[in-house]
C-alpha positions, 0 to 999 in steps of 0.5 A, a space after each residue: 754864296 759860293 754854295 749857290 754858284 756851285 748849285 747853279 753850275 751843277 744845274 747847268 752842267 746836268 741841263 747841258 748833259 741832258 741836252 746833248 744826250 737828247 741830241 746825240 742819240 737821234 744824230 747817231 741813229 740818222 748818221 747810221 742810216 745815212 751811212 747805210 744809205 751811202 753804202 746802198 748807193 742812195 746818195 740823195 736819201 743819205 744826205 737828207 737822213 744826215 741833215 735830218 739827223 743834224 736837225 734832230 741834234 739841235 732840237 734835242 740840244 735846245 729842248 732843255 731851254 724849257 727846263 730852266 726855272 728862272 725863265 718866264 715861258 715867253 722868253 724860253 720861247 724867244 731863245 729857242 726860236 732864235 737858236 732854231 733860226 741860227 741853227 736849223 734854218 741854215 741847216 735847211 738851206 744847205 741840206 739840198 732838200 729845197 731849191 734855192 735858186 732865188 730870194 723868193 725860194 729862201 723866203 719860202 723855206 723860211 715860211 715853211 720853217 716857221 709853219 712847221 716851228 708853230 705846228 710843232 710847238 702847238 702839239 708839244 705844248 698841248 701834249 705837255 699840258 695834257 700830261 700835266 693836268 693828268 699828273 696833277 689829277 693823280 696827285 690829288 688822288 
């Protein structure tokens, strides 16, 4: 019983480390770009680069959700979407990249957030399906 708990904790820690690594690398790179742009006097571009780094961090950290073995795919999608909704969506609103003069503006950002999310999801899903088929084909040979 304790072995099973220790094994689960080990897997969870491994996923956490993997997610932090996936998120931290682009965050650091984009933060360095942001600092360079600030040094160049391009504060708006610097601000955008920093917020893109923050969004990349959230995407990287949460990407490991799709590696949780015991979860059904639909649960992984739902949890990932909720986490994006509470991290990336507010980041987009705070970034200054979109006008937020009315509720309609916020709704427009929300729709854009969802459209881009669906497009990115479909692209990555198709890529992983293609890679999986290629892997399975190679295993049969």
